[in-house]
C-alpha positions in Angstrom: 124.5 -16.5 -54.2 121.9 -15.5 -56.6 120.8 -18.5 -59.0 119.4 -17.9 -62.6 116.2 -18.5 -63.7 117.4 -21.4 -65.4 118.8 -22.7 -62.2 115.7 -22.0 -60.0 114.0 -24.0 -62.6 116.3 -27.0 -62.4 116.0 -27.0 -58.6 112.0 -27.1 -58.5 111.9 -29.7 -61.2 114.3 -32.2 -58.8 112.3 -31.2 -55.7 109.3 -32.6 -57.3 110.8 -35.3 -59.4 114.2 -36.7 -58.2 116.7 -37.9 -59.3 117.0 -37.3 -62.6 119.3 -37.0 -65.8 120.8 -34.0 -67.6 119.0 -35.0 -70.7 115.1 -35.9 -68.1 116.0 -32.5 -67.0 116.5 -30.6 -70.2 113.3 -32.6 -71.3 111.3 -31.4 -68.5 112.2 -27.8 -68.3 112.2 -27.8 -71.7 115.8 -26.0 -71.9 118.0 -26.1 -73.8 120.4 -29.0 -73.4 123.7 -26.1 -72.9 121.5 -23.6 -70.2 120.5 -26.9 -68.3 123.8 -28.2 -68.3 124.9 -24.9 -66.7 122.1 -24.3 -64.5 123.1 -28.0 -63.2 126.9 -27.2 -63.0 125.6 -24.0 -61.1 123.6 -25.9 -58.7 126.0 -28.3 -57.9 128.8 -25.8 -57.2 126.9 -24.1 -54.7 126.2 -27.4 -52.7 122.4 -27.5 -53.7 122.5 -30.6 -55.4 123.9 -34.1 -55.7 125.4 -35.2 -59.0 126.3 -39.3 -59.1 127.2 -41.7 -61.2 123.7 -43.4 -63.1 124.0 -47.1 -62.4 122.0 -48.1 -65.4 124.1 -45.6 -67.8 127.7 -45.3 -66.6 128.2 -42.2 -68.9 125.2 -39.7 -67.4 125.0 -38.6 -63.7 122.0 -39.1 -61.7 121.1 -34.8 -59.9 119.0 -34.9 -56.6 119.0 -32.1 -54.3 120.3 -32.1 -51.0 118.6 -33.1 -47.7 117.4 -29.9 -46.0 119.1 -30.5 -42.6 123.1 -30.4 -45.4 122.1 -27.1 -46.4 
């Protein structure tokens, strides 16, 4: 699967600083919110990152990279 440059950027940011919310990813990458969400969806669909409910804010999600052994 070929990933877009925005998805690759989001993945690198998540590797360096995780877990992050969609808003934090948008702020860290400077990508437009829609582009950040698209990249997160592509990475989630490819099983490259995990998504879970944020325990501090149940309406938001936290994203983390998959452990290397699972990829």
